[in-house]
N, C-alpha and C positions, 0 to 999 in steps of 0.2 A: 161270594168270593170264588176265586175260577182256582176249582181243584189240578194238581199234576196227577189227568189220568192215564195218560198215553204213554205208550213203552214201546223200547223194543228187544223181541226175546227170540228163541229157538223157535224153530213149527215144529220139531218132534227130535227123536233123538238120535244122536249119530255121534259115531267114533274118529278117533285121531292117532296118530302113533310120531312116535322116532325114537330113533337106537344111538347109542354112540358108546366107542370102546364095548362091545357086550353088551351093555346094558340097556334092557329095552322099557321101552316107557308108553304105555297101552292108555288114552285118554274117551273120558265118555263124557257125551252133554248130555242133560236131561232138560225139559221146560218144565219147571215146579211152581209152585205158589204156596205150599206152606211147610215150615220147618219140620214138618211128620212126613211129608213125600221125603222130604232130603234125606233125611233118620232110613225110613227102610231100604231106600234105593242102597245107600252106601252098605246093609246090613245086606243087602243081597251080594252086591261086589262083594263084600270082604270073605261069603259063602260060596260065593262062586271061585275067587282068588286066594284063597285060604295060603297060598303059598308064597304071597307075592309080599316083600320087604315092607313096602312103602304107599297105603293108600292114603296122598297127596285128596285135599279138593278146595275146593274156595265156588261160594254163594252169594247168590244178590237176588234179592226179594221183594215186592212194591213199588209202584211208579216212581216213587220218591225217593227210591235206594237208598233208604238210609236201615235196613236189615240187610246185613253183608256177616259173614265169617271168613277163615282160612283155616287153615290146618298144614304143615308142615309133615305131618305123621312122625318121626324121627328121625326127618330130614337135617342139619345142618340147620339153625334160624334163618327166617325168612330165606332162602334159598328155593323154595318150591308154593307154599300155598302162596304170597303171595303178588310171584311172577305170575301164576293164572289165575286170580283177583285181576292182576292188572291185565288183562288179559279181557276178562269182562269191563270191566271201566274204562279203554280202548274203542270198543266196540258198542259200546255204551249200552248193553245188555241186563236184560234185568228177567226175576223170576224163569234163572236157571242156577243151575250145578253144572260143574264140571267134576268130574274127580279122575286125577291121573293116576297107574298102578305103576309100580315101578320094580320088576325083575333086576335083580344086582351082577352085574355084569362081570365080577372080578376087579373092576380098575377105579379105584373114586377117580372120580368128574373133579371135584374142586365148587368152591361157590359159583364160581361165574359157569362153570358147565353145567351144574345143577341148574342153573338161572333157565340159561336157552332153556337146555331139555326140556324142562315145565311146561316151562312158555308157548316153545313149539307145540309143541304135542298138544297144547291148546288150544292156539288159534289152526290148527290142523285140524281137530274136533268142528271148531265152530265154524271153518270155512266149507265143510261136509256136509253145514248144516242148510238152512234157509232161516234167513234173517226177515222177519215180521213185525207188521205193528199194532198193539191191540190198545185197547181203552179197559183200564181196570171198571167193574161193573156196583153195582149198586143194585142189590137182589132186599128185593121183599117179597112179601103175599097180602092181597087186598080179596076180603072177604066182604059179598053185600047181598040182599036181597036180590030175591029172581025180577025183582016188579022193578029194579032202577040197570036192567040189565043192558037197555038202551044205552044209557048213559056211557056206561063205561065202554063197551063196544065201539062209541062214538071217539071215545078218548085213545084205544088203544089203535084204532083205525089213526087217527089223528096223527100218532106220536110212533107206533108200530115199533113198542119193544118188545124183545124176546118172551116170551111166555113159555111157564109150563107147567108141570102140575094141576090142569083144570079137574075143577070141580064144580057141576052145576046137577044142583043138589036144592032143595027149601032154600040153604045158604049156597051161594055159589064161591067158587074161589078160584083162585089162578097166581100165582107165582110171578114177578112180573121182573126182567133182567135190564137195564136201562147203564146206557156211560155214568158213572160216577158225576160229571158234572151235571148232566139233567136230571142225574135223581132228586134233587130238591124240588125243582119246576113239577115236575110230572106226578109226587106224590099233595103235592099241595092240590095238583087238580083234580084227583082223585078224592080227593075231604071235603070237594066240592059238593059231591052228589051223595045225598041223603042218605044216613043211616050206614053208610061204606065206610070200613075200619081196614086200618093196617096192619098186618101184623108184625 
């Protein structure tokens, strides 16, 4: 069965902004892969911009886009978080967090004004970045004896997966990363090698 493993995300961190009636909106976009990363970044921003009135955010995770969240952080309901999430959806991005920090300028903008401000600031942060295509990976470690090294290396040469954490001793270990859709087939090839185990 074909897995959705291809997705669009941003290449690096970027910033954007918007001003309206004295209020300043600073947007920060980050490539992320886990909710823990999201929380760490938010914590850092709250510390740095402790005097801002609102820290509004939206994020999406996974090639299937199933994990997402947004928060208005004290702004009127659905006036700020959902417009940021809407930008992630319209650019078809995932594995991304956008936080828009607002410094209040003394004049209320009203719901349409807020929606426009948060949406525009988020879009600016995306536009100041590079959108790239990536694949979700299947990562696993193979363990094998020295005697089957040639068989293993032939598979690696033919399939060309990413390799890391190589250990060549009496027992050899290599961590393999491959496009999720190709993971099952590659595991099966490795398992045909005598005495090879997948951790």
